[in-house]
C-alpha positions in Angstrom: 33.4 -108.1 234.3 33.7 -109.8 237.7 31.0 -109.3 240.2 31.7 -107.3 243.3 30.9 -110.2 245.6 33.5 -112.3 243.7 36.1 -109.6 244.3 35.2 -109.6 248.0 35.6 -113.4 248.1 38.9 -113.2 246.3 40.4 -110.6 248.6 39.3 -112.5 251.7 41.1 -115.7 250.4 44.1 -113.7 249.3 44.5 -112.1 252.8 43.8 -115.3 254.7 45.5 -117.7 252.4 43.1 -120.3 253.8 39.7 -121.1 252.4 38.3 -122.2 255.7 39.3 -119.0 257.5 38.1 -116.9 254.5 34.8 -118.6 254.6 34.4 -118.0 258.3 35.3 -114.3 257.7 32.7 -114.0 255.0 30.1 -115.9 257.0 29.6 -118.5 254.3 30.3 -122.2 253.8 33.7 -123.2 252.2 32.3 -125.1 249.2 30.4 -122.1 247.7 33.5 -120.0 248.3 35.8 -122.4 246.5 33.3 -122.6 243.6 33.1 -118.8 243.3 36.9 -118.5 243.1 37.0 -121.2 240.4 34.3 -119.3 238.5 36.3 -116.0 238.9 39.4 -117.8 237.5 37.4 -119.0 234.5 36.1 -115.6 233.8 39.6 -114.1 233.9 41.3 -116.9 232.2 44.1 -117.1 234.8 44.9 -119.0 237.9 44.8 -116.8 240.9 45.9 -119.3 243.5 48.0 -122.4 243.7 46.4 -124.9 246.0 47.9 -127.9 247.8 46.7 -130.0 250.6 48.9 -127.9 253.0 48.8 -124.3 251.6 47.2 -121.7 249.4 49.4 -119.2 247.6 48.7 -116.3 245.3 50.1 -116.7 241.8 51.8 -113.8 240.1 48.5 -112.9 238.2 46.7 -113.3 241.5 49.1 -110.8 243.2 48.6 -108.3 240.3 44.8 -108.8 240.5 44.7 -108.2 244.3 45.7 -104.5 244.2 43.1 -103.7 241.5 40.4 -105.7 243.3 41.1 -103.8 246.6 40.9 -100.5 244.7 37.6 -101.4 243.1 36.1 -102.5 246.4 37.3 -99.3 248.1 35.8 -97.2 245.3 32.5 -99.1 245.5 32.3 -98.7 249.2 33.1 -95.0 248.9 30.5 -94.5 246.2 27.9 -96.2 248.4 28.9 -94.0 251.3 28.7 -90.9 249.2 25.2 -91.9 248.1 24.0 -92.4 251.6 25.6 -89.0 252.7 23.9 -87.2 249.7 20.6 -88.8 250.7 21.1 -87.4 254.2 21.9 -83.9 252.9 25.6 -84.2 253.9 27.1 -84.1 250.5 26.6 -82.1 247.3 25.7 -78.5 246.4 23.0 -76.2 247.7 22.0 -73.1 245.6 20.5 -70.3 247.6 18.7 -67.2 246.6 18.5 -64.4 249.2 16.9 -61.1 249.6 18.9 -57.9 250.3 18.5 -57.6 254.0 19.4 -61.2 254.7 23.0 -60.5 253.8 23.7 -58.6 257.0 23.2 -61.2 259.8 20.8 -63.9 258.8 22.7 -65.5 255.8 26.2 -65.3 257.4 24.9 -66.9 260.7 23.1 -69.6 258.8 25.9 -70.2 256.4 28.5 -70.6 259.1 26.3 -72.9 261.2 25.4 -75.1 258.3 28.9 -75.3 256.9 30.2 -76.3 260.4 27.9 -79.3 260.5 27.8 -80.1 256.7 31.3 -79.2 255.5 31.0 -81.3 252.3 27.9 -79.4 251.0 29.0 -76.6 248.8 26.9 -73.4 249.3 26.3 -71.2 246.2 24.4 -68.0 247.2 23.1 -65.3 245.0 21.2 -62.1 245.7 17.9 -61.7 244.0 14.7 -59.7 244.4 11.8 -61.6 246.0 9.7 -61.5 242.7 12.6 -63.4 240.9 12.6 -66.4 243.3 9.5 -68.3 242.2 10.8 -68.3 238.5 14.2 -69.3 239.8 12.7 -72.3 241.6 10.8 -73.2 238.5 13.8 -73.2 236.1 16.1 -74.9 238.6 18.4 -72.0 239.3 18.0 -72.2 243.1 17.1 -75.0 245.6 16.4 -72.7 248.6 15.6 -69.0 249.2 16.0 -66.9 252.3 13.8 -63.8 252.0 12.2 -61.0 254.0 8.4 -61.0 253.3 8.8 -63.6 250.5 6.2 -64.0 247.7 3.7 -66.8 248.1 3.4 -69.7 245.6 1.1 -72.8 245.5 4.2 -75.0 245.1 6.4 -73.2 247.6 6.7 -73.8 251.3 7.6 -71.0 253.8 9.1 -71.5 257.2 9.6 -68.4 259.4 13.1 -68.3 260.8 13.3 -64.6 262.0 11.2 -61.7 263.2 12.5 -58.2 263.5 11.2 -54.7 263.8 11.7 -51.9 261.2 13.9 -49.0 262.1 14.2 -45.5 260.6 17.3 -44.7 258.7 18.2 -41.0 258.9 21.1 -38.9 257.7 23.3 -37.9 260.6 22.5 -34.3 260.0 18.7 -35.0 260.5 17.2 -33.2 263.6 16.0 -36.5 265.0 19.2 -38.5 264.3 20.4 -38.3 267.9 17.2 -39.8 269.4 17.0 -43.4 270.7 13.4 -43.8 269.7 11.0 -41.7 267.6 7.4 -42.1 266.5 7.2 -42.9 262.8 4.5 -40.2 262.6 7.3 -37.7 263.3 8.6 -38.4 259.8 5.3 -37.9 258.0 6.5 -34.7 256.4 9.7 -36.3 255.0 10.4 -37.8 251.6 11.2 -41.6 251.7 13.2 -43.9 249.5 11.9 -47.4 249.0 11.9 -49.6 245.9 9.6 -50.4 243.0 6.7 -52.6 244.2 7.1 -55.1 241.3 10.4 -56.2 242.6 9.0 -57.4 246.0 5.2 -56.9 246.2 4.7 -58.4 249.7 7.6 -56.6 251.2 6.6 -53.3 249.6 3.0 -53.8 250.9 4.3 -54.5 254.4 6.3 -51.2 254.4 3.4 -49.3 253.1 1.1 -50.8 255.8 3.6 -49.6 258.4 3.3 -46.1 257.2 -0.5 -46.2 257.1 -0.7 -47.5 260.6 1.3 -44.5 261.7 -1.4 -42.3 260.0 0.1 -41.1 256.8 0.9 -41.9 253.2 4.6 -41.5 252.4 6.0 -39.3 249.7 8.3 -41.5 247.8 11.3 -40.4 245.8 12.2 -42.0 242.5 15.5 -43.3 243.7 15.8 -46.9 244.9 16.8 -47.4 248.6 18.9 -50.4 247.8 20.8 -48.8 245.0 21.5 -45.7 247.0 22.8 -47.9 249.8 25.0 -50.1 247.6 26.6 -47.3 245.6 27.1 -45.2 248.8 24.9 -42.2 248.0 22.1 -42.8 250.5 23.4 -40.2 253.0 23.4 -37.6 250.2 19.7 -37.9 249.5 17.4 -35.5 251.2 15.2 -38.4 252.4 14.7 -41.1 255.1 14.0 -44.8 254.8 12.8 -47.8 256.7 14.7 -51.1 257.0 14.8 -54.2 259.2 16.9 -53.7 262.3 19.5 -56.2 261.3 20.9 -53.6 258.8 22.3 -51.7 261.8 25.3 -54.2 261.7 26.7 -52.4 258.6 25.3 -48.9 258.3 26.9 -46.8 255.5 28.7 -43.6 256.5 26.4 -40.7 257.2 23.4 -42.8 258.2 22.1 -43.6 261.7 19.4 -46.1 262.7 16.6 -45.0 265.1 14.1 -47.3 266.8 10.5 -46.6 265.9 7.8 -46.4 268.6 5.2 -47.2 266.0 7.1 -49.9 264.0 4.0 -52.2 264.0 4.1 -55.9 263.5 7.6 -57.4 263.0 8.6 -58.3 259.5 9.3 -62.0 258.9 12.3 -63.6 257.2 11.5 -67.1 255.9 13.1 -70.1 254.3 11.4 -70.8 251.0 11.6 -74.2 249.3 9.7 -76.4 246.9 7.1 -78.4 248.8 8.2 -81.3 246.7 10.5 -82.6 245.3 13.2 -81.2 247.6 16.9 -81.9 248.1 17.9 -83.6 251.3 20.3 -80.7 251.9 17.4 -78.3 252.0 15.9 -80.2 255.0 19.4 -80.3 256.6 19.6 -76.4 256.1 16.1 -76.0 257.6 17.1 -78.1 260.6 20.2 -75.8 261.2 17.9 -72.8 261.0 15.6 -74.3 263.6 18.5 -75.0 266.0 20.0 -71.6 265.5 16.7 -70.0 266.5 17.4 -66.5 265.3 
C-alpha cells in the first residue's frame, strides 16, 4: 500500500509535469523526489511517467492512478479535519438528559444557540427525572444533563446557568387567580400537588423548604403535578401547585400563574456533566450557555 507522502509526491509531479517545479512546490530537493517516485513505481509494478530530457508525461497507468490518488488524499485530509473538529466539539453527537421544567425555555434557547454555532453536532435530548441522571451518566446513556436542582455526585460537575423564582399555579376559578402577587402563606389551607420525593430529592426538598419558610407544612395530594400537567387534568384537580416561573410560557388551559411574595431563594437550573472524561462537545455546549447568560 503506497504511503500518503508518496501519493502527494506523485500528484505534485503529475500536475506540474516537471520534477524541479514539483520539488519546489513540495519544499524538497529534486533527487529525493525522483527516488520516491521510482520507489512508488516499483511498489505498483507500473511506470507512472515517461521521462525524457525535455519533458515528463503521464503514462496511461499513471493517468488512471492520478484520480484515485487525489481521491485518497482528499479523504485523508477530510478525515484529519473531521478529527480536529471532533476534538474541538464541532462534530459528533451530544446526548442530553433534561428535567421537566427545562423544556419550556431553557432547553429550546440553549439548543437553538448551540446548533447555530455547531451545526454538525447532532443533539439527542430525552426527558428524565433528576434521580435517573447519575445512573444515566454511569452507563453512558447521556453526556450532559440540564436540570432544576440536580442531584449531587462525587464524579459530577454542576454549573449554574439560570436562576428563577417559583410561582403559584392556580385554577382560573380560584379566588386569588386574578391577583398579580400573593403571599404563599395565603395558600396554607389549600391542597398541593407535587411529585414523589424519590424522583428528584433535592428539588422536592427545595419546594418543601419554600413552604416551610412561608410558615406551613403543605397538605399534599397523591396525584403527580407533572402527570396532571402532561395529560391535561391539572385544572380539574381541587389543588394548587408551585413551579419555576419559566413554565408561564406554556400554561395549560384553566391554569394561571401568580407571583409569590414569599417565594424565597431562587431555584437553580444547572448543567451537569462528568468531571472527567468529558466530550469536547460538552465544553462547547457549556460555553454557549455562558454566552447566552439566561
